[in-house]
C-alpha positions in Angstrom: 6.3 -1.4 -29.0 9.6 -3.1 -29.1 12.6 -1.9 -26.8 16.0 -1.6 -28.6 18.1 -4.7 -28.0 15.0 -6.8 -27.0 16.6 -9.1 -24.4 14.8 -12.3 -23.9 13.1 -12.7 -20.3 11.3 -15.7 -18.7 8.5 -15.6 -16.0 8.0 -18.8 -14.2 5.1 -19.3 -11.6 5.4 -21.8 -8.7 2.9 -24.2 -10.1 5.2 -24.5 -13.2 3.4 -22.2 -15.7 5.8 -20.1 -17.6 5.8 -17.3 -20.1 8.4 -16.0 -22.5 8.8 -12.3 -23.3 11.2 -9.4 -23.5 13.2 -7.7 -20.8 12.7 -3.9 -19.7 14.5 -2.5 -16.8 17.3 -4.2 -15.0 18.7 -7.6 -15.8 19.3 -10.7 -13.6 16.8 -12.7 -11.5 14.0 -11.6 -9.1 11.4 -13.7 -7.1 8.3 -12.6 -5.4 4.5 -13.1 -5.1 2.9 -12.5 -8.4 -0.1 -10.3 -8.1 -2.2 -8.1 -10.5 -3.4 -4.6 -10.3 -6.4 -3.4 -12.4 -5.9 0.4 -12.5 -5.7 2.1 -15.8 -3.5 4.8 -14.5 -1.0 5.4 -11.8 1.8 2.8 -12.5 4.5 4.9 -11.0 2.6 5.3 -7.8 2.0 1.4 -7.7 5.7 0.7 -8.3 6.9 2.9 -5.5 4.2 1.9 -2.9 5.9 0.2 -0.1 2.8 -2.0 0.4 4.0 -3.9 -2.9 7.3 -4.8 -1.3 7.9 -8.6 -2.0 5.6 -8.7 -4.9 6.0 -8.9 -8.7 3.0 -6.9 -10.1 1.1 -7.7 -13.2 -0.5 -4.6 -14.8 -3.8 -5.4 -16.5 -3.9 -2.1 -18.4 -2.2 -3.2 -21.8 0.5 -0.4 -22.1 2.9 1.1 -19.6 5.2 3.9 -19.9 3.4 6.4 -22.0 3.6 9.3 -19.4 7.2 8.4 -18.3 8.0 9.0 -14.6 8.7 12.1 -12.4 9.9 12.7 -8.9 6.4 14.1 -7.9 4.6 10.9 -8.2 6.9 8.7 -6.3 5.1 7.4 -3.1 8.6 6.5 -1.7 12.1 7.2 -2.6 12.4 4.2 -5.1 10.5 1.3 -6.6 9.4 -1.0 -3.9 8.2 -3.9 -6.0 10.4 -7.0 -6.9 9.3 -6.8 -10.5 6.9 -5.6 -13.1 4.8 -7.4 -15.7 3.3 -5.8 -18.8 1.6 -6.4 -22.2 3.3 -3.6 -24.0 5.9 -0.8 -23.1 6.2 2.5 -24.4 10.0 3.5 -24.2 9.6 7.0 -25.4 7.1 9.0 -23.2 5.1 12.0 -24.3 4.2 13.9 -21.1 5.1 17.5 -19.9 5.9 16.4 -16.5 8.0 13.4 -17.4 11.8 13.4 -16.4 12.8 9.8 -17.4 11.3 6.6 -19.3 9.9 3.9 -17.3 12.5 1.4 -18.5 15.4 3.6 -17.7 14.0 4.4 -14.2 13.6 0.6 -13.5 17.0 -0.1 -14.7 18.4 2.8 -12.5 16.8 1.2 -9.4 17.8 -2.5 -10.5 14.2 -3.6 -10.9 13.4 -6.2 -13.3 10.4 -6.2 -15.8 9.1 -8.5 -18.5 6.8 -7.4 -21.3 5.3 -9.1 -24.4 3.3 -11.6 -22.6 -0.3 -12.4 -22.4 -1.3 -10.5 -19.2 -4.9 -11.2 -19.7 -4.1 -15.1 -19.4 -1.8 -14.5 -16.5 -4.4 -12.4 -14.6 -7.2 -15.1 -15.3 -4.6 -17.7 -14.0 -4.0 -15.8 -10.7 -8.0 -15.2 -10.4 -8.6 -18.9 -10.7 -5.6 -20.4 -8.8 -4.7 -17.5 -6.5 -1.6 -15.4 -6.0 1.5 -17.5 -5.9 5.3 -16.9 -6.0 7.0 -16.4 -9.5 10.4 -15.4 -10.7 11.4 -13.3 -13.7 14.9 -13.7 -15.1 17.1 -12.6 -18.1 19.9 -15.0 -17.1 18.0 -18.3 -16.4 15.9 -19.0 -19.5 15.3 -22.7 -18.5 11.9 -22.9 -17.0 12.9 -26.1 -15.0 16.0 -24.2 -13.4 14.1 -21.0 -12.5 11.1 -23.0 -11.0 13.4 -24.5 -8.5 14.5 -21.2 -7.5 11.0 -20.0 -7.2 9.7 -23.1 -5.3 12.6 -22.6 -2.6 11.6 -18.9 -2.0 9.4 -18.2 1.2 5.7 -17.6 0.9 4.0 -14.4 1.7 1.9 -16.0 4.6 3.8 -15.5 7.8 6.2 -12.9 6.3 7.2 -9.7 8.0 8.4 -7.4 5.3 8.0 -4.1 7.4 11.6 -3.9 8.3 12.5 -3.7 4.8 10.3 -0.5 4.1 10.0 1.5 7.4 12.1 4.3 8.2 15.2 3.9 10.6 14.9 7.4 12.0 12.1 9.7 13.6 11.4 12.6 11.3 8.8 15.5 11.0 7.1 15.7 7.5 7.8 19.2 6.4 7.4 19.0 2.6 5.2 21.8 1.4 2.0 20.7 -0.3 1.9 22.1 -3.9 -1.3 23.1 -5.7 -0.9 20.1 -7.7 -1.6 17.8 -5.0 -4.0 20.0 -3.1 -7.8 19.4 -3.5 -8.8 20.4 0.1 -7.0 23.2 1.9 -6.0 23.2 5.5 -7.7 25.2 8.2 -7.1 29.1 8.3 -6.8 29.0 12.1 -3.4 27.4 12.7 -4.0 27.3 16.4 -6.1 24.3 15.5 -3.2 22.2 14.3 -3.1 18.7 15.7 -0.1 16.8 16.3 -0.1 13.3 14.7 2.5 10.6 15.4 2.4 8.2 12.2 3.9 4.8 12.8 5.8 3.9 9.6 5.0 0.2 8.4 5.7 1.4 4.8 3.9 4.8 4.8 2.8 6.4 1.3 3.9 10.1 0.9 0.3 11.1 -0.2 -1.0 10.0 3.2 1.6 12.5 4.9 0.4 15.0 2.4 -3.2 14.6 3.3 -2.7 14.8 7.0 -0.6 18.0 6.5 -3.3 19.6 4.1 -5.9 19.0 6.9 -3.8 21.0 9.4 -1.7 18.3 11.1 1.9 18.4 12.4 3.0 14.9 11.5 6.0 13.2 13.3 7.1 9.9 11.6 8.4 7.2 13.7 9.9 3.8 12.9 7.6 0.7 13.0 9.4 -0.6 16.1 8.7 2.4 18.1 7.0 1.7 21.6 4.0 3.2 22.7 5.7 4.8 25.5 8.1 6.5 23.1 5.1 7.6 21.1 3.3 8.9 23.9 6.3 11.2 25.0 5.4 13.4 21.9 1.9 14.0 23.6 0.2 13.6 20.2 -3.5 14.4 19.7 -3.8 11.1 17.7 -1.7 8.3 16.3 -1.8 6.9 12.8 -1.0 3.4 11.9 0.2 3.2 8.1 -0.2 0.9 5.3 2.7 -1.7 4.6 3.6 -5.1 3.2 3.4 -8.7 4.2 1.5 -10.6 6.6 -0.1 -8.4 9.3 0.0 -11.2 11.9 3.7 -11.3 11.6 4.2 -7.6 12.7 4.2 -8.6 16.4 5.9 -5.4 17.5 3.4 -3.2 15.8 0.4 -5.2 17.3 1.8 -4.8 20.8 2.3 -1.2 20.2 -1.3 -0.8 19.0 -2.4 -2.8 22.2 -0.7 -0.4 24.4 -2.1 2.6 22.6 -5.7 1.4 22.9 -5.3 1.8 26.7 -4.0 5.4 26.3 -7.6 6.6 25.0 -5.7 8.6 22.2 -7.6 8.7 19.0 -6.2 5.9 16.5 -6.6 5.7 12.9 -5.3 3.1 10.6 -5.0 2.4 6.8 -4.5 -0.8 5.1 -1.9 -2.9 7.1 -2.5 -0.4 10.0 -6.3 -1.3 9.8 -5.2 -5.1 10.2 -2.8 -4.4 13.0 -5.5 -2.5 14.8 -7.9 -5.4 14.1 -5.5 -8.0 15.6 -4.7 -5.7 18.5 -8.4 -5.7 19.4 -8.4 -9.5 19.3 -9.4 -10.3 15.7 -7.8 -12.6 13.3 -6.7 -12.0 9.9 -6.7 -14.4 6.8 -5.0 -14.3 3.3 -7.3 -13.6 0.4 -7.1 -15.7 -2.7 -5.8 -13.0 -5.0 -6.3 -9.9 -3.0 -7.6 -6.4 -4.1 -5.6 -4.2 -6.1 -7.1 -1.4 -8.3 -8.7 2.0 -8.3 -12.3 1.1 -8.7 -13.0 -1.0 -5.7 -16.6 -0.3 -4.2 -16.8 0.0 -0.5 -19.7 1.4 1.6 -21.8 1.7 4.7 -25.4 2.3 5.2 -26.8 4.4 2.3 -23.3 5.4 1.0 -21.1 3.8 -1.5 -17.5 5.0 -2.0 -15.2 4.1 -5.1 -11.9 3.3 -3.5 -8.2 2.5 -4.2 -7.1 -0.8 -2.8 -4.1 -2.7 -2.4 -3.9 -5.7 0.2 -3.6 -9.5 0.3 -5.1 -9.9 3.7 -8.3 -9.1 5.5 -10.0 -9.1 8.9 -12.2 -12.0 9.8 -15.4 -10.3 10.9 -16.5 -13.3 12.9 -13.5 -12.9 15.3 -14.2 -9.1 15.9 -15.0 -8.3 19.6 -18.3 -7.2 20.8 -17.2 -3.7 21.2 -15.9 -3.5 17.6 -18.3 -3.1 14.6 -17.7 -3.2 10.9 -18.2 0.2 9.4 -17.6 -0.6 5.7 -17.8 -3.5 3.5 -16.0 -4.2 0.1 -19.2 -4.5 -2.0 -17.6 -7.0 -4.5 -17.0 -9.8 -2.0 -18.3 -8.4 1.5 -15.0 -8.4 3.2 -14.2 -6.0 5.9 -13.3 -2.8 4.5 -13.5 -0.5 7.6 -14.3 -1.0 11.3 -14.7 1.4 14.5 -14.7 0.9 18.2 -18.1 1.6 19.8 -16.7 3.4 22.8 -13.0 4.5 22.0 -11.8 7.0 19.4 -10.4 4.3 17.2 -11.2 3.4 13.7 -9.7 2.1 10.3 -10.2 1.5 6.8 -8.8 -1.4 4.6 -8.6 1.0 1.6 -6.6 4.0 0.5 -8.4 7.3 1.1 -5.3 9.4 0.0 -6.1 8.9 -3.6 -2.7 8.2 -5.1 -3.6 7.0 -7.4 -7.3 6.7 -7.2 -10.5 8.7 -6.6 -11.3 11.3 -3.9 -14.4 9.7 -2.6 -12.9 8.7 0.8 -10.8 11.9 1.5 -13.5 12.8 4.2 -11.9 10.1 6.5 -8.9 12.4 7.1 -11.3 14.9 8.1 -13.0 12.6 10.5 -9.6 11.9 12.1 -8.9 15.5 12.6 -12.3 16.2 14.1 -11.9 13.1 16.3 -8.6 14.5 17.6 -10.0 18.0 18.3 -12.7 16.6 20.3 -10.5 14.5 22.2 -8.3 17.6 23.1 -11.2 19.7 23.8 -12.5 17.1 26.3 -9.0 16.6 27.8 -8.7 20.3 28.2 -12.0 20.8 29.9 -11.6 17.7 32.1 
């Protein structure tokens, strides 16, 4: 549906391909890695997920904005994407939870969007050629001029974006979990509460909600927090969060994870945290051609398949895993590593997002597994 004013906008990819459309959200120029997400819902969660920092997201679902936006669905305190690409935009939402339209929300937070382009053709282009840098502009409408800006931007490979999204101060997660978010209640016996230190590489709020729902006291620390500082809290376990950029470039986080491995504390990682754990245990990571972003990615282990929410550009090379580490889950579309565990230490991780925001609940049991691992660790330490 046309938006009043219909300001022209231009999208240019690093290989010179360009698309003309119309602006929604802020005006100006933005540059980032152009990727696509295949989810049919959850656009607000995607836009506010810190793992998308540095990226311009193409939504393959043909219309955005129908349900507007609301504070409860934000995964952080603002949109984290560099830009958004859509086929159609609904400027007048119809939903009882909506407090603002999507175009107004992006404009408020100075995020550019372009709509009215063939997102199917763009998605096919990325699938065939691979994710690449691109730029959206309402002020530079000459493709050659915008291309020069795009080609001068840094590539995602080797880029550490964690400093842009991590918390700058330590805090305890105290937000009450409403019935709207609750699909599994916490333990009745509050004496069994586990203390978790969550290292924030770009953590999503629903991860914190799920840990709290499973009876955890959660202390969130900045990404550059040392293992020594983390262990001062005497946690029952340490969580390594999701986040953006190239995991190999997050050298401080890798060093912290290596030190934590020597502490025998239970460790659990999701997405970037999974990759950082792998690097800390001696594995290598590599960049995928176009990544996995959507809500219906099948992942599994022996005799069990989960439909998962995924959002990542990098993966662990299974051929570089140490002998004491085994693959626990595979992405069943391309057989990339979707989960791993240490054979003797209480350490495990998954590449996908079990917190279901947005996405299915198939993998929520992983939080229960982490809590049971921490309780077993605490019981063993007490009896020792």
